[in-house]
gemmi code that builds the backbone of each chain (N, CA, C; Angstrom):
import gemmi

chains = {
    "A": [
        ("MET", (100.258, 104.423, 105.249), (99.616, 105.016, 104.595), (98.598, 103.974, 105.078)),
        ("ASN", (96.695, 105.206, 104.907), (95.714, 104.403, 105.485), (94.554, 104.575, 103.633)),
        ("PHE", (94.483, 103.668, 103.823), (93.394, 103.421, 102.657), (92.063, 102.643, 103.129)),
        ("ASN", (91.223, 103.159, 101.822), (90.221, 102.493, 101.788), (89.616, 101.891, 100.448)),
        ("LEU", (89.033, 100.823, 99.957), (89.023, 100.014, 98.976), (87.802, 99.515, 98.873)),
        ("GLU", (87.116, 100.069, 97.584), (85.335, 99.839, 97.718), (85.238, 99.344, 96.353)),
        ("LYS", (84.157, 98.680, 95.933), (83.843, 98.306, 94.569), (82.709, 99.204, 94.513)),
        ("ILE", (82.543, 100.125, 93.433), (81.554, 100.723, 93.072), (80.743, 100.603, 91.736)),
        ("ASN", (79.950, 99.586, 91.333), (79.624, 99.715, 89.964), (80.912, 98.689, 89.934)),
        ("ASN", (81.087, 99.151, 88.206), (82.407, 98.252, 88.067), (83.518, 98.791, 88.275)),
        ("PHE", (84.069, 99.704, 88.946), (85.249, 100.987, 89.471), (85.552, 100.120, 90.624)),
        ("SER", (86.674, 100.386, 90.813), (87.858, 100.148, 92.337), (87.713, 100.980, 92.787)),
        ("VAL", (87.789, 101.660, 93.913), (87.638, 102.844, 94.352), (88.470, 102.501, 95.454)),
        ("LEU", (89.708, 103.337, 95.017), (90.766, 103.673, 96.684), (90.364, 104.784, 97.161)),
        ("THR", (90.624, 105.148, 98.228), (90.784, 106.510, 98.840), (91.828, 106.883, 99.508)),
        ("ILE", (92.448, 107.482, 99.255), (93.905, 107.675, 100.307), (93.560, 108.597, 101.192)),
        ("GLN", (93.735, 108.240, 102.562), (93.238, 108.559, 103.914), (94.616, 109.232, 104.533)),
        ("ASN", (95.394, 110.065, 103.831), (96.740, 110.645, 104.279), (96.225, 111.951, 103.899)),
        ("GLU", (96.749, 112.794, 104.650), (96.879, 114.076, 104.345), (98.393, 114.698, 103.147)),
        ("ARG", (99.042, 113.754, 103.440), (100.060, 113.956, 102.883), (101.183, 112.785, 102.143)),
        ("ILE", (101.486, 113.051, 100.884), (101.898, 111.990, 100.233), (103.524, 112.281, 99.843)),
        ("ASP", (104.567, 111.325, 100.469), (106.171, 112.186, 100.378), (106.444, 111.303, 100.074)),
        ("ALA", (107.908, 111.346, 99.956), (109.280, 109.817, 100.178), (108.964, 108.602, 101.370)),
        ("HIS", (108.113, 109.408, 102.374), (108.118, 108.558, 103.083), (107.162, 107.342, 102.787)),
        ("ASN", (106.206, 107.934, 102.184), (105.185, 107.185, 102.197), (104.643, 106.501, 100.588)),
        ("SER", (104.969, 107.024, 99.469), (104.727, 107.219, 98.808), (105.496, 105.846, 97.602)),
        ("ALA", (105.973, 104.814, 98.396), (106.995, 103.366, 98.062), (105.881, 102.644, 98.534)),
        ("GLU", (105.268, 102.803, 99.683), (103.976, 102.052, 99.928), (102.398, 102.094, 98.933)),
        ("LEU", (102.217, 103.333, 98.544), (101.165, 103.490, 98.096), (101.827, 102.887, 96.739)),
        ("LYS", (103.242, 102.841, 96.032), (102.887, 102.224, 95.084), (103.046, 100.486, 94.962)),
        ("GLU", (103.282, 100.069, 96.221), (102.993, 98.679, 96.480), (101.960, 98.229, 96.661)),
        ("TYR", (100.936, 99.098, 97.148), (99.756, 98.670, 96.972), (98.650, 98.814, 95.468)),
        ("LEU", (99.343, 100.056, 95.197), (98.769, 99.849, 93.777), (98.778, 98.717, 92.507)),
        ("LEU", (100.102, 97.975, 92.760), (100.303, 97.034, 92.176), (99.851, 95.906, 92.707)),
        ("GLU", (99.703, 95.967, 93.954), (98.459, 94.605, 94.412), (96.980, 94.936, 93.918)),
        ("ILE", (97.078, 95.997, 93.767), (95.377, 96.058, 93.151), (95.066, 95.720, 91.911)),
        ("ILE", (96.128, 96.126, 91.065), (96.140, 95.925, 89.740), (96.786, 94.691, 89.339)),
        ("GLU", (97.323, 93.704, 90.208), (97.524, 92.129, 90.037), (96.646, 91.329, 90.872)),
        ("SER", (95.709, 91.823, 90.876), (94.668, 91.196, 91.668), (93.619, 91.097, 90.268)),
        ("GLY", (93.654, 92.027, 89.538), (93.118, 91.973, 88.085), (91.970, 92.949, 88.052)),
        ("GLU", (91.798, 93.798, 89.233), (90.642, 95.109, 88.897), (91.567, 95.950, 87.600)),
        ("ASN", (90.683, 96.255, 87.182), (91.333, 97.274, 84.826), (91.096, 98.524, 85.350)),
        ("GLN", (89.895, 98.903, 86.700), (88.985, 99.868, 85.996), (88.981, 100.651, 87.575)),
        ("LEU", (90.169, 101.451, 87.828), (90.520, 102.280, 89.545), (90.574, 103.437, 89.284)),
        ("ILE", (89.754, 103.897, 90.269), (89.385, 105.429, 90.862), (90.379, 105.682, 91.571)),
        ("VAL", (91.219, 106.837, 91.554), (92.125, 106.968, 93.126), (91.548, 108.552, 93.427)),
        ("GLN", (91.188, 108.666, 94.777), (90.021, 109.181, 95.287), (91.385, 110.133, 96.228)),
        ("LEU", (91.145, 111.684, 95.578), (92.359, 112.171, 96.556), (91.994, 112.805, 97.604)),
        ("LYS", (90.491, 113.376, 97.801), (89.939, 114.300, 98.876), (90.515, 114.639, 99.712)),
        ("GLN", (91.197, 113.934, 100.608), (91.983, 114.125, 102.006), (93.365, 114.193, 101.858)),
        ("VAL", (94.068, 114.255, 100.423), (95.023, 114.573, 100.228), (95.480, 116.364, 100.003)),
        ("ARG", (95.999, 116.909, 101.001), (96.435, 118.212, 100.798), (97.864, 118.780, 100.252)),
        ("PHE", (98.721, 117.164, 100.116), (100.031, 117.617, 99.888), (100.925, 116.480, 99.237)),
        ("ILE", (101.028, 116.921, 97.629), (101.942, 115.432, 97.318), (103.440, 116.602, 96.561)),
        ("ASP", (104.243, 115.439, 96.881), (105.653, 115.888, 96.185), (105.837, 114.769, 94.991)),
        ("SER", (107.307, 115.007, 94.233), (107.669, 114.430, 93.633), (107.461, 112.933, 93.346)),
        ("SER", (107.565, 112.262, 94.129), (107.617, 110.912, 94.605), (105.939, 110.169, 94.843)),
        ("GLY", (105.289, 111.138, 95.598), (103.913, 111.200, 94.865), (103.467, 111.097, 93.923)),
        ("LEU", (103.866, 111.730, 93.097), (103.034, 111.772, 91.322), (103.711, 110.613, 91.140)),
        ("GLY", (105.333, 110.624, 91.341), (105.605, 109.128, 90.430), (105.068, 108.046, 90.764)),
        ("ALA", (104.430, 107.836, 92.496), (103.502, 106.476, 92.315), (102.719, 106.327, 91.584)),
        ("LEU", (101.535, 107.320, 91.412), (100.714, 107.378, 90.884), (100.735, 107.118, 89.284)),
        ("LEU", (101.808, 108.218, 88.555), (102.386, 107.807, 87.413), (102.481, 105.979, 87.152)),
        ("PHE", (103.169, 105.486, 88.066), (103.434, 104.068, 88.111), (102.216, 103.320, 87.910)),
        ("GLY", (101.401, 103.736, 89.025), (100.230, 103.049, 88.782), (99.402, 103.329, 87.608)),
        ("HIS", (99.406, 104.647, 86.788), (98.938, 104.707, 85.499), (99.317, 103.624, 84.575)),
        ("LYS", (100.729, 103.575, 84.646), (101.446, 102.426, 83.582), (101.183, 101.319, 83.146)),
        ("GLN", (101.312, 100.888, 84.853), (100.767, 99.727, 85.086), (99.722, 99.442, 84.531)),
        ("LEU", (98.499, 100.229, 84.644), (97.230, 99.675, 84.270), (97.015, 100.218, 82.909)),
        ("ALA", (97.631, 100.782, 82.145), (97.667, 101.031, 80.748), (97.866, 100.228, 80.069)),
        ("ALA", (99.130, 99.094, 80.831), (99.782, 98.234, 79.946), (98.773, 96.901, 80.085)),
        ("LYS", (97.691, 97.039, 80.887), (96.991, 95.708, 80.835), (95.782, 96.154, 79.738)),
        ("SER", (95.583, 97.455, 79.571), (94.406, 98.286, 78.808), (93.358, 98.522, 79.947)),
        ("GLY", (94.311, 98.974, 80.736), (92.921, 99.146, 81.990), (92.636, 100.914, 82.087)),
        ("ARG", (92.012, 101.508, 82.984), (91.912, 102.477, 83.256), (92.060, 103.355, 84.464)),
        ("PHE", (92.729, 104.336, 84.393), (93.527, 104.195, 86.117), (93.076, 105.951, 85.933)),
        ("MET", (92.419, 105.988, 87.127), (91.456, 107.614, 86.998), (91.810, 108.188, 88.386)),
        ("LEU", (91.551, 109.621, 88.085), (91.977, 110.102, 89.609), (90.793, 111.184, 89.869)),
        ("ALA", (90.432, 111.634, 90.932), (89.188, 112.286, 91.420), (89.217, 112.786, 92.649)),
        ("ASN", (88.394, 114.019, 92.661), (88.793, 114.562, 94.123), (90.182, 115.301, 94.355)),
        ("ILE", (91.106, 115.856, 93.594), (91.949, 116.901, 93.871), (91.938, 117.734, 94.079)),
        ("GLN", (92.646, 118.136, 95.241), (92.863, 119.662, 96.183), (93.088, 120.536, 95.030)),
        ("PRO", (92.754, 121.613, 95.095), (93.210, 122.808, 94.334), (94.546, 123.179, 94.698)),
        ("GLN", (95.396, 122.591, 95.317), (97.083, 123.100, 95.400), (97.547, 121.787, 94.826)),
        ("VAL", (96.914, 120.852, 95.040), (97.595, 119.226, 94.433), (97.385, 119.206, 92.956)),
        ("LEU", (95.928, 119.663, 92.702), (96.215, 120.058, 91.046), (96.829, 121.084, 90.171)),
        ("SER", (97.446, 121.352, 91.275), (98.343, 122.545, 90.805), (99.984, 121.931, 90.356)),
        ("MET", (100.326, 120.374, 90.850), (101.513, 119.952, 90.546), (101.403, 118.896, 89.658)),
        ("PHE", (99.919, 119.148, 89.291), (99.767, 117.959, 87.952), (99.592, 119.165, 86.782)),
        ("GLU", (99.607, 119.969, 87.024), (99.693, 121.261, 85.962), (100.765, 121.477, 85.354)),
        ("LEU", (101.709, 121.901, 86.593), (102.883, 122.605, 86.425), (103.693, 121.279, 85.968)),
        ("THR", (103.793, 120.122, 86.071), (104.310, 119.047, 85.164), (103.676, 118.010, 83.754)),
        ("ARG", (102.302, 118.794, 84.109), (101.585, 118.503, 82.735), (101.194, 117.343, 82.542)),
        ("LEU", (101.180, 116.831, 83.960), (100.459, 115.621, 84.132), (99.065, 115.518, 84.070)),
        ("THR", (98.569, 116.683, 83.647), (96.927, 116.783, 83.685), (96.560, 116.179, 81.834)),
        ("ARG", (97.404, 115.828, 81.171), (97.657, 115.666, 79.992), (97.439, 114.211, 80.081)),
        ("VAL", (98.201, 113.533, 81.214), (98.568, 112.145, 81.291), (97.493, 111.141, 82.002)),
        ("PHE", (96.885, 112.178, 82.795), (95.959, 111.017, 83.844), (94.423, 111.256, 83.428)),
        ("GLU", (93.767, 110.366, 83.850), (92.181, 110.765, 83.797), (91.508, 111.480, 85.029)),
        ("ILE", (91.066, 112.758, 84.804), (90.764, 113.330, 85.809), (89.389, 113.850, 85.612)),
        ("TYR", (89.136, 113.332, 87.680), (87.485, 113.883, 87.287), (87.220, 114.596, 88.523)),
        ("ALA", (86.070, 115.589, 88.512), (85.900, 116.175, 89.709), (85.470, 115.087, 90.766)),
        ("ASP", (84.468, 114.151, 90.793), (84.329, 113.547, 91.745), (83.733, 112.116, 90.972)),
        ("ILE", (83.429, 111.126, 92.081), (82.817, 109.352, 90.712), (81.654, 110.043, 90.224)),
        ("ASN", (81.088, 110.642, 90.673), (79.771, 110.703, 89.763), (80.296, 110.887, 88.256)),
        ("GLU", (81.102, 111.903, 88.109), (81.114, 112.776, 87.423), (82.031, 111.264, 86.240)),
        ("VAL", (82.664, 110.183, 87.059), (83.255, 109.121, 85.925), (82.115, 108.316, 85.742)),
        ("LEU", (80.977, 107.805, 87.143), (80.090, 107.407, 86.692), (79.000, 107.984, 85.513)),
        ("SER", (78.727, 108.748, 85.257), (78.141, 109.710, 84.249), (78.542, 109.403, 83.168)),
        ("ASN", (79.719, 109.775, 82.786), (80.792, 109.404, 81.726), (80.887, 108.163, 81.344)),
        ("GLN", (79.794, 107.325, 81.452), (80.536, 105.737, 81.410), (79.547, 105.720, 79.613)),
        ("PRO", (80.233, 104.478, 79.015), (79.438, 104.814, 77.507), (78.207, 104.279, 77.345)),
    ],
    "B": [
        ("MET", (107.953, 145.589, 102.511), (107.816, 144.063, 103.082), (108.514, 144.650, 104.653)),
        ("CYS", (107.817, 144.356, 105.828), (108.418, 144.520, 107.471), (108.409, 143.250, 108.056)),
        ("SER", (108.622, 142.075, 107.408), (109.144, 140.837, 108.400), (110.168, 141.596, 109.346)),
        ("SER", (110.183, 140.743, 110.234), (111.587, 140.257, 111.388), (112.558, 139.373, 110.735)),
        ("VAL", (113.544, 139.503, 110.666), (114.318, 138.962, 110.403), (114.430, 137.533, 111.155)),
        ("ILE", (114.127, 136.505, 110.912), (114.195, 135.297, 111.300), (114.954, 133.803, 110.912)),
        ("GLN", (115.793, 133.383, 111.651), (116.628, 132.349, 111.583), (116.337, 130.904, 112.360)),
        ("VAL", (115.876, 129.648, 111.114), (115.685, 128.519, 112.114), (116.440, 127.729, 111.708)),
        ("ASP", (117.134, 127.291, 112.216), (118.856, 125.828, 111.958), (117.895, 124.833, 112.385)),
        ("VAL", (117.569, 123.720, 111.673), (116.936, 122.875, 111.752), (117.939, 121.304, 111.941)),
        ("ILE", (118.306, 120.571, 112.584), (119.122, 119.148, 112.190), (118.016, 117.979, 112.669)),
        ("VAL", (117.933, 116.885, 111.419), (116.773, 115.889, 111.876), (117.699, 114.709, 111.739)),
        ("PRO", (117.284, 113.725, 112.244), (117.794, 112.498, 111.451), (117.668, 112.208, 110.165)),
        ("SER", (118.763, 111.531, 109.710), (118.520, 111.204, 107.811), (117.121, 110.222, 107.834)),
        ("HIS", (116.160, 110.441, 107.863), (115.292, 109.756, 107.528), (113.609, 110.405, 107.451)),
        ("THR", (113.269, 109.836, 106.343), (112.094, 110.333, 105.222), (110.819, 110.393, 106.123)),
        ("LYS", (110.413, 110.458, 107.801), (109.633, 110.156, 108.457), (109.679, 111.952, 108.556)),
        ("TYR", (110.612, 112.499, 108.944), (111.054, 114.051, 109.201), (110.478, 114.814, 108.349)),
        ("LEU", (110.514, 114.568, 107.105), (110.491, 115.264, 105.633), (108.566, 116.067, 106.223)),
        ("ASP", (107.660, 115.403, 106.588), (106.513, 115.824, 107.137), (106.908, 117.468, 108.227)),
        ("LEU", (107.834, 117.157, 108.989), (108.287, 118.188, 109.917), (109.362, 119.149, 109.572)),
        ("ILE", (110.423, 119.216, 107.939), (110.731, 120.061, 107.530), (109.776, 121.143, 106.745)),
        ("GLY", (108.870, 119.982, 105.759), (107.941, 120.887, 105.139), (107.087, 121.743, 105.908)),
        ("SER", (106.487, 121.014, 106.905), (106.192, 122.189, 107.918), (106.116, 123.177, 108.566)),
        ("ILE", (107.354, 123.234, 108.631), (108.461, 124.664, 109.306), (108.205, 125.470, 108.046)),
        ("GLY", (108.222, 125.268, 106.600), (108.184, 126.080, 105.709), (106.584, 126.711, 105.155)),
        ("GLU", (105.540, 126.382, 105.888), (104.001, 126.682, 105.951), (104.457, 127.120, 106.762)),
        ("ARG", (104.572, 126.824, 107.933), (104.204, 127.996, 109.013), (105.017, 129.605, 109.053)),
        ("ILE", (106.284, 129.044, 108.212), (107.170, 130.855, 108.604), (106.118, 131.472, 107.069)),
        ("VAL", (105.312, 130.897, 106.479), (104.547, 131.856, 105.860), (103.586, 132.776, 106.761)),
        ("LYS", (103.122, 132.471, 107.248), (102.247, 133.188, 108.541), (103.423, 134.353, 109.154)),
        ("GLU", (104.384, 134.359, 109.762), (105.149, 135.516, 109.568), (105.073, 136.676, 108.488)),
        ("LEU", (105.008, 136.121, 107.760), (105.604, 137.171, 106.645), (104.262, 138.555, 106.396)),
        ("ASP", (104.638, 139.570, 107.473), (103.192, 140.822, 107.683), (102.768, 141.065, 106.686)),
        ("GLY", (103.583, 141.726, 105.437), (103.819, 142.299, 104.352), (103.078, 141.706, 103.330)),
        ("TYR", (103.029, 140.236, 103.210), (103.297, 139.441, 101.573), (101.826, 139.763, 101.393)),
        ("THR", (101.754, 140.342, 99.720), (100.811, 140.382, 99.520), (99.887, 139.179, 98.162)),
        ("GLY", (101.241, 138.478, 98.162), (100.528, 137.271, 96.760), (99.947, 136.385, 97.686)),
        ("ASP", (99.933, 135.208, 96.839), (98.964, 133.895, 97.512), (99.714, 133.400, 98.109)),
        ("ARG", (99.076, 133.359, 99.601), (99.723, 132.976, 100.647), (99.736, 131.425, 100.545)),
        ("GLU", (98.604, 130.560, 100.229), (98.380, 128.986, 100.260), (99.493, 128.533, 99.056)),
        ("ALA", (99.050, 129.351, 98.205), (100.484, 128.573, 97.194), (101.711, 128.936, 97.767)),
        ("LEU", (102.375, 130.106, 98.387), (103.722, 129.836, 98.735), (103.704, 128.934, 99.912)),
        ("ALA", (102.697, 128.927, 100.773), (102.978, 127.673, 102.191), (103.382, 126.257, 101.568)),
        ("TYR", (102.355, 126.005, 100.314), (102.444, 124.726, 99.853), (104.295, 125.168, 99.135)),
        ("GLN", (104.214, 125.887, 98.087), (105.885, 125.662, 97.453), (106.967, 125.245, 98.823)),
        ("LEU", (106.994, 126.322, 99.835), (108.062, 126.155, 100.657), (108.113, 124.693, 101.437)),
        ("ASN", (106.480, 124.350, 101.221), (106.937, 122.862, 101.881), (107.506, 121.820, 100.929)),
        ("LEU", (106.647, 122.272, 99.873), (107.502, 121.054, 98.768), (108.619, 121.034, 98.245)),
        ("VAL", (109.341, 122.394, 98.521), (110.956, 122.930, 97.899), (111.340, 122.018, 99.632)),
        ("LEU", (111.150, 122.345, 100.795), (112.096, 121.966, 101.582), (111.500, 120.236, 101.934)),
        ("THR", (110.529, 119.814, 101.498), (110.532, 118.532, 101.326), (111.395, 117.740, 100.099)),
        ("GLU", (111.338, 118.356, 99.070), (112.397, 117.630, 97.747), (113.537, 117.897, 97.925)),
        ("ALA", (114.062, 118.806, 98.920), (115.646, 119.195, 98.965), (116.159, 118.490, 99.989)),
        ("THR", (115.355, 118.235, 101.418), (115.511, 117.259, 102.125), (115.882, 115.615, 101.533)),
        ("ALA", (114.478, 115.457, 100.808), (114.392, 113.903, 100.600), (115.863, 113.513, 100.041)),
        ("ASN", (115.983, 115.036, 98.749), (117.133, 113.992, 97.848), (118.844, 114.086, 98.738)),
        ("VAL", (119.224, 114.970, 99.927), (120.149, 114.692, 100.943), (119.788, 112.979, 101.622)),
        ("ILE", (118.892, 113.137, 102.247), (118.060, 111.232, 102.713), (118.341, 110.192, 101.686)),
        ("LYS", (118.003, 111.004, 100.439), (118.252, 109.505, 99.607), (119.610, 108.831, 98.865)),
        ("HIS", (120.290, 110.367, 98.614), (121.422, 110.233, 97.646), (122.791, 110.918, 98.155)),
        ("ALA", (122.527, 111.893, 99.147), (124.008, 112.733, 99.240), (124.844, 112.772, 100.375)),
        ("ASN", (124.520, 112.026, 101.631), (125.513, 111.578, 102.529), (126.650, 110.681, 102.474)),
        ("ASP", (127.477, 110.976, 103.454), (128.714, 110.160, 102.877), (128.885, 109.257, 104.487)),
        ("ASP", (129.486, 108.440, 104.862), (129.069, 107.505, 105.888), (129.163, 108.402, 107.210)),
        ("GLN", (130.064, 108.940, 107.097), (130.367, 109.936, 108.377), (129.401, 111.117, 108.911)),
        ("HIS", (128.433, 111.060, 107.709), (127.438, 112.387, 107.992), (126.211, 111.343, 107.497)),
        ("LYS", (125.988, 110.309, 107.803), (124.781, 109.811, 107.279), (123.632, 110.040, 108.090)),
        ("ASP", (123.754, 110.259, 109.287), (122.847, 109.951, 110.229), (121.880, 111.795, 110.248)),
        ("THR", (122.209, 112.721, 109.673), (121.571, 113.868, 110.200), (121.560, 114.463, 108.857)),
        ("VAL", (120.495, 115.427, 108.648), (120.519, 116.314, 107.695), (120.509, 117.797, 108.348)),
        ("ARG", (121.044, 118.630, 107.563), (120.749, 119.644, 108.235), (120.409, 121.084, 107.278)),
        ("ILE", (119.341, 122.062, 107.907), (118.967, 122.993, 106.965), (118.564, 124.042, 107.335)),
        ("SER", (119.099, 124.941, 106.821), (118.621, 126.386, 107.521), (117.903, 127.059, 106.439)),
        ("ILE", (116.458, 128.152, 107.085), (116.107, 128.759, 106.698), (116.201, 130.433, 107.609)),
        ("HIS", (116.373, 130.982, 106.401), (116.778, 131.984, 106.677), (115.676, 133.474, 106.270)),
        ("LEU", (115.085, 134.257, 106.839), (114.101, 134.993, 106.106), (114.194, 136.564, 106.882)),
        ("GLN", (114.854, 137.289, 105.773), (115.221, 139.050, 105.954), (113.680, 139.100, 105.209)),
        ("ARG", (114.057, 140.673, 105.080), (113.111, 141.520, 104.617), (112.429, 141.487, 103.693)),
        ("ASP", (112.934, 140.746, 102.393), (112.500, 140.885, 101.081), (113.176, 138.970, 100.196)),
        ("GLN", (113.295, 138.533, 101.140), (113.529, 137.424, 100.693), (113.565, 136.301, 102.004)),
        ("LEU", (113.349, 134.759, 101.437), (113.846, 133.850, 102.134), (114.650, 133.077, 101.141)),
        ("ILE", (115.943, 132.610, 102.644), (116.914, 132.166, 101.825), (117.069, 130.626, 102.442)),
        ("ILE", (116.717, 129.546, 101.902), (116.650, 127.959, 102.528), (118.549, 127.131, 102.160)),
        ("LYS", (119.069, 127.027, 103.298), (120.133, 125.918, 102.084), (120.092, 124.436, 103.171)),
        ("VAL", (120.278, 123.730, 102.077), (120.141, 122.532, 102.643), (122.033, 122.226, 102.306)),
        ("TYR", (121.904, 121.564, 103.393), (123.476, 120.816, 102.956), (123.823, 118.958, 103.397)),
        ("ASP", (124.525, 119.097, 102.563), (125.077, 117.644, 102.003), (126.589, 117.530, 102.412)),
        ("HIS", (126.977, 115.834, 102.852), (128.474, 115.806, 102.568), (128.327, 114.260, 101.541)),
        ("GLY", (127.519, 114.673, 100.303), (127.820, 113.846, 99.837), (128.852, 114.051, 98.358)),
        ("GLN", (128.599, 113.541, 97.641), (129.695, 113.597, 95.926), (129.737, 114.841, 95.359)),
        ("GLY", (127.692, 115.500, 95.668), (127.806, 116.699, 94.733), (127.677, 116.172, 93.402)),
        ("PHE", (126.990, 117.180, 92.548), (126.502, 117.452, 91.496), (126.272, 118.422, 91.384)),
        ("ASP", (126.477, 118.241, 89.283), (126.385, 119.787, 88.659), (124.926, 119.919, 88.269)),
        ("LEU", (124.547, 120.910, 89.333), (123.402, 121.398, 88.872), (122.412, 121.510, 87.586)),
        ("ASP", (123.664, 122.685, 86.613), (124.018, 122.257, 85.304), (123.199, 121.514, 84.237)),
        ("LYS", (123.400, 120.062, 84.592), (123.515, 119.134, 84.007), (122.264, 118.501, 84.399)),
        ("VAL", (121.362, 118.521, 84.844), (120.009, 117.971, 85.757), (119.211, 118.381, 84.930)),
        ("PRO", (118.588, 117.483, 83.613), (117.850, 117.607, 82.901), (116.466, 117.727, 83.046)),
        ("ALA", (115.741, 118.659, 82.456), (114.586, 118.677, 82.848), (113.642, 117.897, 82.582)),
        ("PRO", (112.132, 117.495, 82.598), (111.434, 116.341, 82.840), (111.293, 116.260, 81.567)),
        ("ASP", (111.020, 115.479, 80.674), (110.352, 115.487, 79.698), (108.882, 114.818, 79.666)),
        ("PHE", (108.343, 115.981, 79.325), (107.050, 116.344, 79.699), (105.981, 115.532, 78.376)),
        ("ASP", (106.665, 115.078, 77.290), (105.683, 113.938, 76.549), (106.010, 112.650, 76.775)),
        ("HIS", (107.048, 112.250, 77.502), (107.381, 111.678, 78.523), (107.708, 111.051, 79.514)),
        ("PRO", (106.386, 111.581, 80.511), (107.141, 111.509, 82.017), (107.873, 109.971, 82.771)),
        ("THR", (108.860, 110.316, 83.509), (109.002, 109.099, 84.246), (108.966, 109.423, 85.628)),
        ("GLU", (108.807, 108.488, 86.494), (108.620, 108.776, 87.793), (109.788, 109.216, 88.465)),
        ("GLY", (110.649, 109.459, 87.985), (111.745, 109.924, 89.009), (111.789, 111.588, 88.301)),
        ("GLY", (113.096, 112.389, 88.869), (113.101, 113.409, 88.708), (112.592, 114.827, 88.243)),
        ("MET", (111.777, 114.834, 89.011), (111.014, 116.300, 89.119), (111.047, 117.036, 90.492)),
        ("GLY", (111.959, 116.622, 91.184), (111.992, 117.211, 92.354), (112.744, 118.370, 92.306)),
        ("LEU", (113.735, 118.347, 91.450), (114.876, 119.715, 91.542), (113.981, 120.272, 90.386)),
        ("PHE", (113.377, 120.153, 89.113), (112.506, 120.738, 88.620), (110.989, 121.509, 89.155)),
        ("PHE", (110.604, 120.961, 90.441), (110.028, 121.850, 91.125), (110.317, 123.171, 92.094)),
        ("ILE", (111.934, 122.629, 92.383), (112.411, 123.778, 93.360), (112.642, 124.686, 92.381)),
        ("ARG", (113.488, 124.307, 90.975), (113.505, 125.549, 89.863), (112.676, 126.877, 89.363)),
        ("SER", (111.457, 125.528, 89.714), (109.884, 126.425, 88.765), (109.673, 127.136, 90.240)),
        ("MET", (109.702, 127.008, 91.381), (108.780, 127.909, 92.548), (109.732, 128.879, 92.768)),
        ("MET", (110.868, 128.699, 92.363), (112.148, 129.456, 93.149), (112.311, 130.162, 92.240)),
        ("ASP", (113.384, 131.233, 92.979), (113.575, 132.368, 92.427), (115.188, 132.444, 92.081)),
        ("SER", (116.230, 131.570, 92.237), (117.497, 131.246, 92.421), (117.705, 129.630, 93.453)),
        ("VAL", (118.222, 128.858, 92.709), (118.837, 127.867, 92.685), (120.273, 127.671, 92.948)),
        ("THR", (121.060, 127.159, 93.660), (122.422, 126.894, 93.471), (122.902, 126.429, 94.348)),
        ("TYR", (124.063, 125.286, 93.363), (124.701, 124.465, 94.452), (126.210, 124.022, 94.761)),
        ("THR", (126.780, 124.365, 95.849), (127.833, 124.889, 96.085), (128.403, 124.236, 96.294)),
        ("ARG", (129.717, 123.170, 95.812), (130.767, 122.289, 96.815), (131.377, 123.040, 97.520)),
        ("GLN", (131.616, 122.468, 99.112), (132.899, 123.168, 99.488), (133.625, 122.192, 100.069)),
        ("THR", (134.741, 122.500, 100.573), (135.680, 121.505, 101.278), (134.899, 120.702, 101.923)),
        ("GLU", (134.424, 121.523, 103.151), (133.872, 120.418, 104.141), (132.449, 119.818, 103.993)),
        ("TYR", (131.543, 120.445, 103.050), (130.404, 120.085, 102.833), (129.699, 120.735, 101.336)),
        ("ASN", (128.544, 120.912, 101.131), (128.061, 121.358, 100.012), (126.365, 121.771, 100.201)),
        ("VAL", (125.921, 122.770, 99.415), (124.853, 123.681, 100.143), (123.944, 123.954, 98.778)),
        ("LEU", (122.899, 123.149, 98.640), (121.911, 123.972, 97.505), (121.184, 124.813, 98.717)),
        ("GLU", (121.277, 126.224, 97.762), (120.809, 127.368, 98.534), (119.761, 127.643, 97.474)),
        ("ILE", (118.657, 127.833, 97.842), (117.230, 128.400, 97.291), (116.593, 129.633, 97.975)),
        ("ILE", (116.516, 130.306, 96.994), (116.067, 132.219, 97.132), (114.627, 132.089, 96.794)),
        ("LYS", (113.656, 132.297, 97.553), (112.990, 132.966, 96.872), (112.501, 134.701, 97.307)),
        ("ASN", (112.775, 135.647, 96.423), (111.735, 136.615, 96.665), (110.638, 136.952, 96.593)),
        ("LEU", (110.385, 137.585, 98.207), (108.952, 137.724, 98.928), (108.128, 139.520, 97.966)),
    ],
}
model = gemmi.Model(1)
for chain_id, residues in chains.items():
    chain = gemmi.Chain(chain_id)
    for i, (resn, *xyz) in enumerate(residues, 1):
        res = gemmi.Residue()
        res.name, res.seqid = resn, gemmi.SeqId(i, " ")
        for name, pos in zip(("N", "CA", "C"), xyz):
            atom = gemmi.Atom()
            atom.name, atom.element = name, gemmi.Element(name[0])
            atom.pos, atom.b_iso = gemmi.Position(*pos), 0.0
            res.add_atom(atom)
        chain.add_residue(res)
    model.add_chain(chain)
structure = gemmi.Structure()
structure.add_model(model)
structure.setup_entities()
């Protein structure tokens, strides 16, 4: 998988550069999320702009990241989700679980 | 509907790297639906997902030692239906006993079959002597 990790203000921004997250690469995504979280980052934004397909294992990997960070009282946010991908979150009602933003600017402008 | 009958039989190595290929065939077939009036983008995604989930299940769980190297999938497009069959040689399972996901306490697994059932019109799993078949039908 191809990732880009950068720091914007107090947020770690992980951009996933693959078009597809499925059972072939979701384990790698989980491992990388765990690595980031265990390194002490506790405000993570995952940008999914380039992801046009996600399967159940991909959703599972993101849910894993969310749970890991929630256990550390951190924030796990998703941004730039493509419409078809978003419909997977809606169908599984994961829109109630994740903090979902249109883009990074929306996260930054919603800071307390 | 006025699409021609199309039959695609695929046998791929039992490896997750081929999920993209299998899913892409599903997406591509949507372009052949001449008279389909529904949301083509949504249907393309659904077929990609259903083929990906069903094939991944076989790769992960459902083949015995003798058949562990390949997975067979057939896609049959007829006038008003798309029929997908995914074959396995595992112990099989009872489709009716697979629970729906707990949406209030979501877990990492257990969503694949839910997607297939939600998006398609009929899902059956038949155990036969030589193999098992997951048959998925989408009315067009």
